[in-house]
C-alpha positions, 0 to 999 in steps of 0.5 A, spaced: 500 500 500 505 504 501 509 502 495 503 504 491 502 511 494 510 512 493 509 510 486 503 515 485 507 520 488 513 519 484 509 519 477 505 526 479 511 529 482 515 527 475 509 529 471 509 536 475 516 538 474 516 536 466 510 540 465 512 546 469 519 546 465 515 546 459 510 552 461 504 548 462 503 548 469 506 554 474 504 552 481 503 546 485 496 548 486 494 547 479 498 541 478 493 538 484 487 541 480 490 537 474 491 530 477 484 531 481 481 532 474 484 526 471 482 521 477 475 524 476 474 523 468 478 517 468 482 520 462 487 526 462 485 533 459 488 536 453 494 539 455 495 547 453 496 553 457 493 553 464 488 557 462 485 553 457 486 547 461 482 549 467 477 551 462 476 544 459 476 541 466 470 546 468 466 545 461 467 538 462 465 538 470 459 543 468 456 538 463 457 532 467 453 535 473 448 539 468 446 533 464 444 529 471 440 535 473 437 536 466 435 528 466 432 529 473 428 536 471 425 533 465 423 527 468 419 531 473 416 536 468 414 530 464 410 527 470 407 534 472 405 535 465 401 528 465 398 530 471 396 537 469 393 534 462 389 528 466 386 533 471 384 538 465 381 532 462 377 530 468 375 537 469 373 538 462 369 531 462 365 533 468 363 540 465 361 537 459 357 532 462 354 537 467 352 542 461 349 536 457 345 535 464 342 542 464 346 544 470 351 548 466 348 555 469 348 552 476 356 550 475 358 557 472 354 560 478 358 556 483 365 557 480 363 565 479 361 565 487 368 562 489 372 568 492 378 566 489 376 569 483 373 575 486 376 582 483 382 584 488 385 590 484 383 594 478 389 597 474 388 603 470 393 606 465 393 611 460 387 615 463 389 622 464 382 626 463 377 621 465 377 620 473 378 613 475 372 613 479 368 615 473 371 609 469 369 604 474 362 607 474 361 607 467 364 599 467 359 597 472 365 594 476 366 593 483 370 588 488 364 583 489 364 581 481 368 575 479 373 575 474 370 569 470 363 573 469 366 579 466 365 580 458 371 583 456 368 585 449 362 588 452 366 592 457 370 595 452 364 597 448 362 601 454 368 604 456 369 607 449 362 610 449 365 616 453 367 622 449 374 622 451 376 615 450 378 613 443 380 606 445 379 601 451 383 594 452 380 590 457 385 584 460 384 579 465 390 578 470 388 571 473 386 570 478 383 576 481 386 582 477 383 586 471 387 591 467 384 597 463 388 600 458 385 607 456 387 611 449 384 618 450 383 623 444 388 628 443 384 635 442 388 638 436 383 644 434 376 647 436 370 646 431 364 650 431 358 646 428 351 647 427 346 653 425 346 659 428 344 661 433 345 654 436 352 653 434 356 649 439 364 648 440 367 641 439 374 638 440 377 635 434 383 631 433 388 631 428 384 626 424 378 630 423 374 626 429 369 630 433 369 627 440 367 632 445 363 638 446 366 644 450 363 649 455 366 654 459 370 649 464 374 646 458 381 649 455 379 654 449 386 656 447 386 652 440 385 654 433 377 655 432 375 652 425 368 655 423 363 655 417 363 647 416 356 647 418 353 641 421 356 634 423 353 631 417 355 636 412 362 635 416 362 628 413 362 630 406 368 635 407 373 630 408 378 633 403 377 640 405 378 638 413 385 634 410 387 641 407 386 645 414 390 640 418 395 640 413 396 647 414 395 647 422 400 641 422 405 646 419 403 652 424 405 647 430 412 647 428 412 653 431 416 658 426 418 664 429 414 668 423 408 664 425 408 661 432 404 655 434 399 659 438 398 665 433 392 662 429 386 664 432 381 662 427 380 658 420 374 660 416 370 656 411 367 660 406 360 658 402 364 656 396 369 652 401 375 657 401 379 658 407 380 664 410 386 665 416 385 670 422 391 671 426 391 673 434 395 679 434 393 682 427 385 683 425 386 682 417 384 676 414 389 672 410 385 669 404 388 662 403 384 659 398 385 651 396 390 647 394 398 647 394 398 648 402 405 647 403 407 652 398 402 657 400 405 656 407 412 657 405 410 664 401 406 666 407 412 665 412 416 669 407 411 675 407 410 675 414 417 676 415 418 682 411 412 685 413 414 684 421 421 688 419 420 695 422 420 701 418 421 707 422 417 707 429 413 701 427 412 695 422 409 695 415 404 689 418 400 694 422 398 697 416 396 691 412 388 690 410 388 683 407 393 678 404 391 674 398 395 667 397 390 665 392 391 671 387 395 668 382 399 662 382 406 663 386 403 670 387 401 674 393 397 680 393 398 684 399 393 690 400 394 696 405 388 699 409 
């Protein structure tokens, strides 16, 4: 026994000196690590620099360990899946039998009565103008309801009846959480609809959708579109509304010559021509129809020249009207 240990020590010692001289092993600890790995694997790892040697040994050991745990995990998963499938099959079979026997409603009522599925939290995201309590009241939600008995599509249609809600998405988070994702309309301008004296102001979004009537409590600091008639007439003027919003989108760029809040009104005449009114100056800008991009660029150049001071005051204070539709690529500016 002693002789065997001595021979083994001599072999390892000779191997250590030889490999240290060749630069493969730099310390006794590394040599011991190498010898231990050789005994574990039953074969000598591929020699090389010590970094690659350690890497080979670690990879082998990790692969051997993980393989053992992977096999055990796969077996457990198989047993779990088989149990789940068997349970689901039994529940489905019992449910079908009960429904066939006319007990479906009673079964559904029983399941909905289980407290485990009762609402414990209602998550609401995206609602800025609509209050949380108002949404709950509109949807008819309370914490005594079961998540199983909520029809998400019906709930979405209820929420989308609100003037400010553009789109609602209702999602169940099992077992007891309901998530409401709200997308609200964004007011882009005001539009005056109806016949005088019963005209009323509404918000309109950037796609021309009229969505909410306003009163003194709402924000009025937006351009007003007038002369479009009623809601029914508005549907027949999609091309005209598109040109109005093309102009407003350019104004929203906030150019110093025509700031975003400088436009007070865009009026539509009886022959469907556009007239623009500014906040600071009383004169009308007869914008006409078509070539919105070119006319907007020309209007910026003209306003830039008119705002330059000549003496004590600028020329723009003496302007009576600007005609963008005078001739193609030509603008007529009239003085008071």
